[in-house]
VOVO-371066 format. One record per residue (C-alpha): chain; y, z, x. Coordinates in Angstrom, 1 decimal. Layout:
REM VOVO-371066
   mol    north       up     east
     A        Y        Z        X
...
END
This chain:
REM VOVO-371066
   mol    north       up     east
     A    129.6   -141.4    203.2
     A    126.9   -139.9    205.3
     A    128.0   -137.4    208.0
     A    126.8   -138.1    211.5
     A    123.5   -136.3    212.2
     A    122.8   -136.9    215.8
     A    125.4   -136.3    218.5
     A    123.4   -137.6    221.3
     A    120.0   -138.7    222.7
     A    118.5   -138.8    226.2
     A    115.0   -139.7    227.5
     A    112.9   -138.9    230.6
     A    110.1   -141.3    231.4
     A    108.5   -139.2    234.0
     A    108.1   -136.2    231.5
     A    107.5   -138.6    228.7
     A    110.3   -136.7    226.6
     A    113.2   -137.5    224.3
     A    115.8   -134.8    223.7
     A    118.3   -134.9    221.0
     A    121.4   -132.9    220.2
     A    122.4   -132.8    216.5
     A    126.1   -132.6    215.3
     A    125.5   -128.9    214.5
     A    124.4   -128.2    218.1
     A    120.6   -127.9    217.4
     A    118.6   -129.2    220.3
     A    115.2   -130.8    219.8
     A    112.9   -132.0    222.6
     A    109.8   -134.0    221.8
     A    107.0   -135.5    223.9
     A    106.6   -139.3    223.5
     A    103.2   -138.8    221.9
     A    104.7   -136.8    218.9
     A    106.6   -140.0    218.1
     A    103.5   -142.4    218.9
     A    105.3   -143.8    222.0
     A    102.8   -145.1    224.6
     A    105.0   -146.8    227.0
     A    108.2   -146.0    229.0
     A    111.7   -146.4    227.5
     A    114.4   -148.7    228.9
     A    117.2   -147.2    226.6
     A    117.7   -144.7    223.9
     A    120.9   -144.5    221.8
     A    122.5   -142.9    218.6
     A    122.5   -145.9    216.1
     A    126.1   -146.6    215.2
     A    125.0   -148.8    212.2
     A    123.4   -145.9    210.5
     A    126.5   -143.4    211.5
     A    124.3   -141.5    213.6
     A    121.5   -141.1    210.9
     A    118.8   -142.5    213.4
     A    118.2   -143.3    217.2
     A    117.5   -146.5    218.7
     A    114.7   -147.0    221.3
     A    114.2   -150.0    223.7
     A    110.7   -150.3    225.2
     A    109.8   -151.8    228.6
     A    108.0   -154.5    226.6
     A    111.4   -155.5    225.1
     A    110.7   -154.3    221.7
     A    112.9   -152.0    219.7
     A    112.4   -149.3    217.2
     A    114.3   -146.5    215.2
     A    113.7   -143.0    214.4
     A    115.4   -141.4    211.5
     A    117.3   -138.2    212.3
     A    115.0   -135.9    210.4
     A    111.7   -137.0    211.8
     A    112.0   -134.9    215.0
     A    113.0   -131.8    213.0
     A    109.9   -132.4    210.7
     A    107.7   -132.7    213.8
     A    108.8   -129.3    215.4
     A    108.9   -127.7    212.0
     A    112.5   -126.7    212.3
     A    112.9   -123.8    210.0
     A    116.4   -124.7    208.7
     A    115.2   -128.4    207.9
     A    112.2   -127.0    206.0
     A    114.1   -124.6    204.1
     A    116.6   -127.3    203.1
     A    113.7   -129.6    202.1
     A    112.0   -126.9    199.9
     A    115.1   -125.8    198.3
     A    115.9   -129.5    197.2
     A    112.5   -129.7    195.6
     A    112.7   -126.3    193.8
     A    116.3   -127.0    192.5
     A    115.3   -130.5    191.4
     A    112.8   -129.0    189.0
     A    115.3   -126.5    187.9
     A    117.9   -129.1    187.4
     A    115.5   -131.2    185.4
     A    114.6   -128.3    183.2
     A    118.1   -127.5    182.5
     A    118.8   -131.2    181.5
     A    115.6   -131.5    179.4
     A    116.5   -128.3    177.4
     A    120.3   -129.3    177.3
     A    121.5   -125.9    178.5
     A    124.9   -125.4    179.7
     A    126.0   -123.8    182.8
     A    128.1   -121.4    180.5
     A    124.9   -120.4    178.7
     A    123.0   -119.9    181.9
     A    125.8   -117.8    183.3
     A    126.0   -115.5    180.3
     A    122.2   -115.0    180.4
     A    122.3   -114.2    184.0
     A    125.6   -112.0    183.8
     A    127.3   -114.1    186.3
     A    130.0   -116.8    186.5
     A    129.7   -120.5    186.1
     A    130.7   -120.9    189.8
     A    127.8   -118.8    190.8
     A    125.5   -120.9    188.8
     A    127.1   -124.0    190.6
     A    126.4   -122.5    194.0
     A    122.9   -121.5    192.9
     A    122.2   -125.1    192.0
     A    123.8   -126.6    195.0
     A    121.0   -127.5    197.6
     A    123.6   -127.7    200.5
     A    124.2   -124.0    200.1
     A    121.2   -122.4    201.7
     A    122.1   -118.8    201.3
     A    120.9   -118.2    197.8
     A    120.8   -115.1    195.7
     A    116.9   -115.0    195.2
     A    117.1   -112.5    192.4
     A    119.2   -114.7    190.3
     A    117.2   -117.8    191.3
     A    114.1   -116.0    190.1
     A    115.8   -114.9    187.0
     A    116.9   -118.5    186.2
     A    113.5   -119.9    186.8
     A    112.2   -117.4    184.4
     A    115.0   -118.1    181.8
     A    113.8   -121.7    182.0
     A    110.1   -120.7    181.5
     A    109.3   -122.0    184.9
     A    107.1   -120.3    187.5
     A    107.6   -120.5    191.2
     A    104.5   -120.1    193.4
     A    104.8   -119.5    197.1
     A    102.0   -120.7    199.2
     A    101.9   -119.3    202.9
     A     99.2   -120.4    205.4
     A     98.7   -120.8    208.9
     A    100.8   -123.9    210.4
     A     98.9   -126.9    211.6
END
């Protein structure tokens, strides 16, 4: 079952802003324009049907739309959200390589001089705090290459 992501949502038609508070306490405020909203809102709510995974918006013209929980985080380029997404991508490549080479976690732990539990933590995308040295050793062991690309944000 998915956990509730959004705790509350408020809107201000005068300022043309939507403010979200996430379950972890993070606050995000967006201008209507960031979400493509061109008219005033009559109501905004945390969607119960998705268990807090989205917000519902009722417009002055009577139409209703929904915004997924992660869209505001992506728009404001939230560092925790972006890190989580990038870790998931990197770990999916690593897991695919481990599976295709039929390598056991025990073998990987032996090669990295660590425990199988540490390998499990290293491969768990929900654990953001990674030992980068071990991660790079694992990537190298799998004959993969990780390239970082840093550029000016748009």
